[in-house]
SETITI-779460 format. One line per 4 residues: number of its first residue (from 1); their letters; for each residue z, y, x of N, C-alpha, C, O. Coordinates in Angstrom, 3 decimals, decimal comma, always signed. Last residue first. Example, Ala and Ser with C-alpha at 12.3 -4.5 7.8 and 13.67 -1.06 7.14 Angstrom:
// residues 2
2 = sa = +7,080/-2,250/+12,850/+7,140/-1,060/+13,670/+7,870/+0,030/+12,900/+8,039/+1,138/+13,409; +7,800/-5,690/+13,190/+7,800/-4,500/+12,300/+7,800/-3,300/+13,200/+8,465/-3,319/+14,236;
// end
This chain:
// residues 132
132 = hyrv = -33,280/+14,035/+28,367/-34,592/+13,461/+28,414/-35,038/+13,414/+27,293/-36,162/+12,953/+27,094; -30,838/+14,973/+27,111/-31,155/+15,354/+28,628/-32,712/+15,221/+29,091/-33,290/+15,963/+29,884; -29,485/+16,685/+24,475/-30,616/+15,463/+25,126/-31,237/+15,872/+26,274/-31,975/+16,843/+26,442; -26,748/+17,082/+22,910/-27,618/+17,629/+23,981/-28,648/+16,556/+24,562/-28,209/+15,555/+25,128;
128 = ksnw = -24,079/+15,968/+21,835/-25,380/+16,661/+21,541/-26,562/+16,657/+21,748/-27,421/+16,293/+20,945; -21,660/+14,134/+22,658/-22,449/+14,974/+23,160/-23,763/+15,175/+21,971/-24,195/+14,190/+21,371; -19,612/+12,577/+21,876/-19,616/+13,526/+21,141/-20,954/+15,056/+21,717/-21,084/+16,237/+21,392; -19,034/+10,849/+24,407/-19,844/+10,086/+23,428/-20,049/+11,196/+22,268/-20,831/+10,722/+21,443;
124 = hscr = -20,872/+11,554/+27,525/-19,536/+11,830/+26,225/-20,230/+11,609/+24,864/-21,316/+11,932/+24,382; -20,886/+10,829/+30,434/-21,712/+10,720/+29,311/-20,319/+10,928/+27,932/-19,210/+10,435/+27,721; -21,615/+12,562/+33,721/-20,400/+11,690/+32,932/-21,357/+11,823/+31,452/-22,277/+12,627/+31,303; -23,852/+11,430/+35,724/-23,672/+12,372/+34,649/-22,837/+12,084/+33,797/-23,203/+11,273/+32,947;
120 = kigl = -24,279/+10,688/+39,470/-24,392/+10,224/+37,629/-23,722/+11,297/+37,356/-23,134/+12,031/+38,151; -26,721/+10,944/+41,651/-25,738/+11,391/+41,282/-25,979/+10,505/+39,563/-26,905/+10,048/+38,893; -29,600/+10,750/+42,999/-28,589/+10,007/+43,266/-27,034/+10,229/+42,690/-26,138/+9,660/+43,314; -31,593/+12,962/+43,040/-30,614/+13,094/+43,922/-29,114/+11,689/+44,092/-28,142/+11,644/+44,847;
116 = iecy = -33,174/+11,791/+40,630/-33,546/+12,139/+42,571/-32,315/+12,165/+43,116/-32,007/+11,164/+43,764; -30,881/+11,512/+38,879/-31,686/+9,981/+39,319/-32,598/+10,535/+40,635/-32,735/+9,786/+41,601; -31,049/+14,309/+38,145/-29,718/+13,258/+38,818/-30,273/+12,207/+39,284/-29,994/+12,029/+40,470; -33,256/+14,856/+37,182/-32,881/+15,353/+38,726/-31,525/+14,517/+38,830/-31,168/+14,164/+39,954;
112 = kdvk = -33,832/+12,901/+35,220/-34,382/+13,208/+36,062/-34,128/+13,648/+37,303/-34,549/+13,134/+38,339; -31,382/+14,493/+33,403/-31,696/+12,917/+33,926/-32,206/+12,596/+35,068/-31,517/+12,103/+35,961; -32,904/+17,064/+33,175/-31,268/+16,538/+33,739/-31,250/+15,405/+34,148/-31,091/+15,220/+35,355; -34,665/+17,568/+31,760/-35,048/+16,845/+33,070/-33,464/+16,534/+33,854/-33,170/+15,896/+34,866;
108 = rqkw = -34,142/+19,473/+29,940/-34,439/+17,827/+29,508/-34,810/+16,887/+30,818/-35,165/+15,709/+30,785; -33,187/+21,743/+30,887/-32,427/+21,221/+30,080/-32,745/+19,531/+30,274/-31,969/+18,636/+30,609; -34,626/+23,081/+33,791/-35,213/+22,510/+32,652/-34,014/+21,442/+32,313/-33,761/+20,501/+33,065; -34,358/+25,040/+35,296/-33,589/+25,205/+34,905/-33,866/+24,420/+33,985/-33,389/+24,852/+32,935;
104 = ghem = -36,266/+24,576/+39,112/-36,311/+25,617/+37,880/-34,742/+24,572/+36,509/-34,245/+23,530/+36,937; -35,652/+24,000/+42,115/-36,807/+23,744/+40,899/-36,794/+23,612/+39,447/-37,243/+22,687/+38,769; -33,437/+25,644/+42,609/-34,803/+25,577/+43,412/-35,704/+25,021/+42,321/-36,464/+25,775/+41,713; -31,655/+25,658/+40,693/-31,874/+26,804/+41,249/-33,216/+26,718/+41,877/-34,052/+27,606/+41,709;
100 = cydr = -31,294/+22,578/+40,537/-31,863/+23,556/+39,538/-32,302/+24,900/+39,776/-33,259/+25,338/+39,138; -30,277/+22,082/+43,006/-31,362/+21,560/+42,863/-32,075/+22,532/+41,455/-33,192/+23,049/+41,477; -27,499/+23,500/+42,749/-28,571/+23,737/+43,389/-30,281/+23,075/+43,413/-31,261/+23,690/+43,834; -26,701/+21,593/+40,387/-26,989/+23,148/+40,458/-27,816/+23,818/+41,393/-28,710/+24,590/+41,047;
96 = lkia = -26,595/+19,241/+41,512/-27,463/+19,328/+40,593/-27,579/+20,913/+40,452/-28,715/+21,385/+40,416; -24,656/+19,538/+43,746/-25,989/+19,334/+43,684/-27,140/+19,773/+42,742/-28,182/+20,382/+42,986; -22,705/+20,860/+42,112/-23,086/+21,915/+43,242/-24,309/+21,174/+43,427/-25,296/+21,902/+43,329; -22,098/+18,347/+41,183/-22,043/+19,367/+40,052/-23,098/+20,236/+40,931/-24,257/+20,328/+40,525;
92 = dels = -21,020/+16,838/+43,156/-21,793/+16,275/+42,250/-22,722/+17,733/+41,491/-23,948/+17,830/+41,428; -18,824/+17,951/+44,420/-19,819/+17,695/+44,958/-21,205/+17,651/+44,248/-22,231/+18,230/+44,606; -17,153/+18,047/+42,115/-17,173/+19,207/+42,055/-18,478/+19,034/+42,851/-19,422/+19,687/+42,407; -17,396/+14,925/+39,951/-16,830/+15,773/+41,401/-17,530/+17,199/+41,492/-18,552/+17,352/+40,824;
88 = sysg = -18,150/+13,800/+37,436/-16,487/+13,500/+37,819/-16,594/+14,128/+39,203/-15,601/+13,773/+39,839; -19,740/+16,493/+35,450/-19,722/+15,160/+36,560/-18,014/+15,038/+36,769/-17,067/+15,758/+36,452; -22,404/+17,052/+32,516/-20,151/+17,097/+33,338/-20,622/+16,088/+34,126/-21,433/+15,190/+33,900; -25,062/+18,838/+31,905/-23,834/+17,814/+31,836/-22,879/+18,175/+32,561/-22,565/+19,239/+33,093;
84 = fprm = -25,810/+21,385/+31,279/-26,794/+21,105/+31,864/-25,985/+19,642/+32,678/-26,246/+19,383/+33,853; -26,006/+23,845/+28,256/-25,396/+22,614/+29,276/-26,360/+22,331/+30,359/-27,474/+22,848/+30,437; -26,425/+27,054/+28,167/-27,102/+25,984/+28,182/-25,954/+24,896/+28,746/-25,134/+25,212/+29,609; -25,935/+29,730/+25,913/-25,629/+29,610/+27,390/-26,398/+27,676/+27,104/-26,766/+27,246/+26,012;
80 = kgnv = -29,289/+31,833/+25,836/-28,395/+31,228/+25,240/-27,832/+30,531/+26,105/-28,471/+30,318/+27,136; -31,242/+33,700/+26,837/-30,223/+34,112/+25,985/-29,361/+33,410/+25,493/-28,548/+33,929/+24,729; -32,868/+31,967/+28,488/-33,637/+32,511/+27,234/-32,389/+33,053/+25,870/-32,456/+32,936/+24,647; -29,925/+30,256/+29,170/-31,113/+30,468/+29,613/-32,196/+31,187/+28,366/-32,108/+30,676/+27,250;
76 = qkrv = -26,903/+30,477/+31,226/-27,737/+31,394/+30,265/-29,105/+31,124/+30,155/-29,762/+31,701/+31,022; -25,578/+27,374/+32,041/-26,175/+28,496/+32,553/-26,904/+29,406/+31,436/-27,597/+28,727/+30,679; -23,146/+24,756/+33,731/-23,647/+25,583/+32,446/-24,502/+26,592/+32,585/-24,220/+27,045/+33,694; -21,819/+21,901/+34,473/-22,892/+22,804/+35,022/-23,054/+23,502/+33,604/-23,083/+22,884/+32,539;
72 = yfhn = -18,193/+21,083/+34,750/-19,390/+21,249/+33,804/-20,341/+21,955/+34,397/-19,845/+22,882/+35,038; -16,274/+18,541/+35,627/-16,553/+19,635/+35,942/-18,104/+19,717/+35,326/-18,961/+18,834/+35,356; -13,140/+16,949/+35,320/-14,542/+17,065/+35,167/-14,937/+18,648/+35,367/-14,212/+19,640/+35,298; -10,697/+16,790/+34,644/-11,328/+16,397/+35,408/-12,481/+16,471/+35,787/-12,771/+15,883/+36,829;
68 = eiqq = -10,318/+20,314/+33,121/-9,311/+19,054/+33,668/-10,044/+18,360/+34,719/-10,192/+18,998/+35,761; -13,054/+21,007/+33,402/-11,981/+20,967/+32,588/-11,117/+19,822/+32,617/-11,268/+18,675/+32,197; -14,465/+23,915/+35,639/-13,923/+22,768/+35,714/-12,801/+22,442/+34,677/-11,768/+23,111/+34,692; -17,828/+25,067/+35,774/-16,757/+25,109/+35,122/-15,835/+23,891/+35,345/-16,386/+22,794/+35,247;
64 = iyra = -20,365/+26,526/+37,573/-19,483/+25,079/+37,392/-18,529/+25,697/+36,691/-18,320/+26,886/+36,928; -22,096/+29,046/+37,838/-22,757/+28,060/+36,665/-21,806/+26,825/+36,401/-22,026/+26,087/+35,441; -20,624/+29,256/+41,003/-21,525/+29,934/+40,083/-21,991/+28,724/+39,241/-22,237/+27,623/+39,734; -16,877/+27,676/+40,595/-18,540/+27,903/+41,761/-19,460/+28,536/+40,540/-19,159/+28,393/+39,355;
60 = vtci = -15,129/+27,368/+38,930/-14,580/+27,079/+40,092/-16,080/+27,453/+41,165/-16,062/+27,423/+42,395; -13,620/+28,835/+36,363/-14,975/+28,291/+36,892/-14,504/+28,473/+38,278/-13,768/+29,352/+38,728; -11,370/+26,450/+33,987/-11,585/+26,881/+35,286/-12,935/+27,465/+35,717/-13,786/+26,604/+35,497; -9,838/+26,316/+31,370/-11,228/+25,856/+31,593/-11,055/+26,718/+33,084/-10,465/+27,794/+32,985;
56 = klkk = -7,412/+24,291/+30,153/-7,535/+25,283/+31,037/-8,922/+25,021/+31,804/-9,208/+24,073/+32,535; -6,633/+23,537/+26,129/-7,867/+23,150/+27,613/-7,929/+24,372/+28,684/-8,425/+25,425/+28,281; -6,050/+24,115/+23,817/-5,606/+23,214/+24,826/-5,980/+22,787/+25,868/-5,665/+21,747/+26,447; -7,515/+27,039/+23,247/-7,002/+25,879/+22,624/-5,563/+25,255/+23,477/-4,462/+25,771/+23,667;
52 = hpkc = -8,161/+28,471/+26,589/-8,332/+27,843/+25,368/-7,294/+27,089/+24,511/-6,310/+26,569/+25,037; -7,765/+30,903/+29,045/-6,791/+30,181/+27,989/-7,344/+29,683/+26,960/-7,137/+30,427/+26,001; -9,305/+30,845/+32,145/-9,092/+31,252/+30,656/-8,602/+30,093/+30,037/-8,788/+28,892/+30,233; -9,433/+31,079/+35,572/-9,392/+30,232/+34,487/-8,956/+31,008/+33,475/-8,191/+31,923/+33,782;
48 = spkl = -11,526/+31,282/+38,775/-10,973/+32,157/+37,589/-10,349/+31,441/+36,397/-11,367/+30,871/+36,006; -12,183/+31,564/+41,739/-11,892/+30,734/+40,653/-10,781/+31,505/+39,669/-9,688/+32,050/+39,823; -14,563/+33,840/+42,462/-13,119/+33,842/+42,922/-12,682/+32,722/+41,514/-12,882/+33,116/+40,365; -17,388/+32,813/+43,556/-16,951/+33,376/+42,677/-15,341/+33,265/+43,012/-15,009/+32,501/+43,919;
44 = kshk = -18,841/+32,073/+45,818/-18,948/+33,123/+45,844/-17,847/+33,664/+44,656/-17,438/+34,821/+44,751; -16,543/+29,667/+47,490/-17,173/+30,066/+46,627/-17,427/+31,599/+46,646/-16,662/+32,380/+47,212; -14,685/+29,377/+49,873/-15,829/+28,584/+49,764/-16,689/+28,875/+48,719/-17,792/+28,351/+48,875; -12,666/+30,756/+49,308/-13,510/+30,737/+50,644/-14,503/+30,300/+50,983/-15,188/+30,545/+51,977;
40 = etip = -11,673/+29,939/+47,312/-12,296/+31,317/+46,910/-13,292/+31,204/+48,063/-14,487/+31,468/+47,933; -11,327/+26,287/+47,386/-10,704/+27,844/+46,825/-11,551/+28,976/+47,229/-12,565/+28,423/+47,654; -11,996/+23,559/+44,829/-12,417/+24,497/+45,965/-11,372/+25,890/+45,863/-10,836/+26,397/+44,877; -9,486/+21,390/+43,682/-10,491/+22,330/+43,407/-10,572/+22,867/+44,860/-9,745/+22,771/+45,767;
36 = knvh = -9,207/+18,112/+45,327/-8,402/+19,419/+44,782/-9,670/+20,222/+44,673/-10,698/+19,963/+45,299; -9,306/+15,228/+46,180/-10,219/+15,872/+44,416/-9,383/+17,247/+44,700/-8,603/+17,298/+43,749; -8,040/+15,218/+48,475/-9,469/+15,113/+48,504/-10,268/+15,631/+47,264/-11,360/+16,197/+47,213; -5,154/+14,975/+49,022/-5,719/+16,101/+48,582/-7,131/+16,235/+48,620/-7,553/+17,377/+48,801;
32 = nmay = -4,881/+12,240/+49,682/-3,862/+12,838/+48,384/-4,608/+14,151/+47,915/-4,713/+14,444/+46,724; -6,607/+11,910/+51,859/-6,769/+10,789/+50,472/-6,165/+11,497/+49,276/-6,653/+11,466/+48,146; -5,258/+13,196/+53,561/-6,484/+13,420/+53,326/-6,553/+12,503/+52,299/-6,408/+13,427/+51,499; -2,871/+12,184/+53,965/-2,959/+13,685/+53,676/-4,508/+13,752/+52,925/-4,737/+14,323/+51,859;
28 = elti = -3,361/+9,573/+54,504/-3,295/+9,750/+53,766/-3,201/+11,038/+53,213/-3,424/+11,144/+52,007; -4,898/+10,530/+57,438/-5,569/+9,355/+56,229/-5,208/+9,382/+55,018/-6,083/+9,281/+54,159; -3,843/+13,404/+58,466/-3,508/+12,289/+58,463/-4,187/+11,305/+57,222/-3,829/+11,516/+56,063; -4,473/+15,845/+60,580/-4,601/+15,484/+59,364/-4,454/+14,365/+59,511/-4,819/+13,910/+60,595;
24 = nykk = -6,891/+17,833/+62,839/-5,165/+17,442/+62,379/-4,521/+16,778/+61,182/-3,759/+17,622/+60,710; -9,576/+18,165/+62,371/-8,490/+18,383/+61,213/-7,257/+18,570/+61,528/-6,485/+19,254/+60,856; -10,171/+15,799/+64,617/-10,726/+17,461/+64,687/-9,656/+18,649/+63,227/-9,215/+19,776/+63,458; -8,847/+13,453/+63,432/-8,666/+14,188/+64,879/-8,796/+15,649/+64,905/-7,928/+16,495/+65,122;
20 = laea = -10,477/+13,485/+61,296/-8,877/+12,996/+60,964/-8,247/+14,173/+62,037/-7,583/+15,190/+61,833; -13,173/+13,075/+62,827/-12,283/+13,962/+61,287/-11,309/+14,187/+60,901/-11,118/+15,113/+60,113; -12,489/+10,838/+63,513/-13,108/+11,674/+64,466/-12,830/+13,113/+63,248/-11,987/+13,995/+63,412; -12,422/+8,669/+61,589/-11,445/+8,960/+62,848/-11,290/+10,178/+63,820/-10,384/+10,452/+64,606;
16 = ismg = -14,688/+8,942/+59,956/-13,677/+9,549/+59,577/-12,200/+9,810/+60,451/-11,287/+10,611/+60,253; -17,743/+10,469/+61,887/-16,472/+9,536/+61,476/-15,361/+9,905/+61,103/-14,821/+10,912/+61,563; -19,647/+12,341/+60,228/-18,988/+11,985/+61,324/-17,887/+11,331/+60,765/-17,285/+11,466/+59,700; -21,646/+12,784/+58,518/-22,042/+11,520/+59,252/-20,656/+11,446/+60,934/-20,695/+10,886/+62,030;
12 = nkld = -21,954/+14,754/+56,575/-22,983/+15,036/+57,514/-22,839/+14,064/+58,752/-23,509/+14,208/+59,774; -19,951/+13,819/+55,396/-20,970/+13,495/+54,568/-22,355/+13,692/+55,860/-23,365/+13,000/+55,990; -17,955/+14,884/+57,121/-17,927/+13,587/+56,985/-19,259/+13,122/+56,353/-19,707/+12,048/+56,753; -18,174/+17,624/+57,000/-18,171/+16,670/+58,235/-18,434/+15,589/+58,127/-19,177/+15,077/+58,964;
8 = qqfd = -17,493/+17,954/+54,280/-18,503/+18,087/+54,921/-19,276/+17,440/+55,841/-20,390/+16,920/+55,785; -14,243/+17,132/+54,718/-15,654/+16,568/+53,464/-17,105/+16,216/+54,222/-17,658/+15,177/+54,581; -13,754/+19,321/+55,726/-13,168/+18,184/+56,083/-14,405/+17,010/+55,276/-15,250/+16,256/+55,760; -14,371/+21,571/+54,318/-14,700/+21,474/+55,550/-15,262/+19,937/+56,612/-16,131/+19,591/+57,412;
4 = vldm = -12,289/+21,372/+52,394/-14,114/+21,064/+51,985/-15,170/+21,119/+53,121/-16,370/+20,853/+53,040; -9,926/+21,140/+52,061/-10,278/+20,075/+52,808/-12,115/+20,000/+52,822/-12,899/+19,093/+53,101; -7,441/+23,277/+53,264/-8,618/+23,265/+52,240/-9,501/+22,138/+53,025/-9,750/+22,153/+54,230; -4,073/+23,311/+53,110/-5,054/+22,903/+53,940/-6,281/+23,078/+52,797/-6,039/+23,012/+51,592;
// end
């Protein structure tokens, strides 16, 4: 079962009890399956995975790739692939991607965009990208 619609109803203000009843699932089921990757039904791109040295890289949505438990927003700008941060949830990555599509793909404004959206970018100790 796909829980994206379930999550969206909760974000839109539906109570957990109402959502569980609507989708006829238990709280335990929802909690165990809530962080599963989205299906192609909710993505314009069919999820595809490419083999890498040790990692499985999956494209789960437009400009978003999943590597292990992180979602990376990346886009080609002026002929170069540019990173726009990594996020712990697909929802956060989608929010940032949608905001960038609307307000411009400005790599140095990612921190500001995250602040406006109320999301937190995962920091990596070896990141050489400046987002501010």
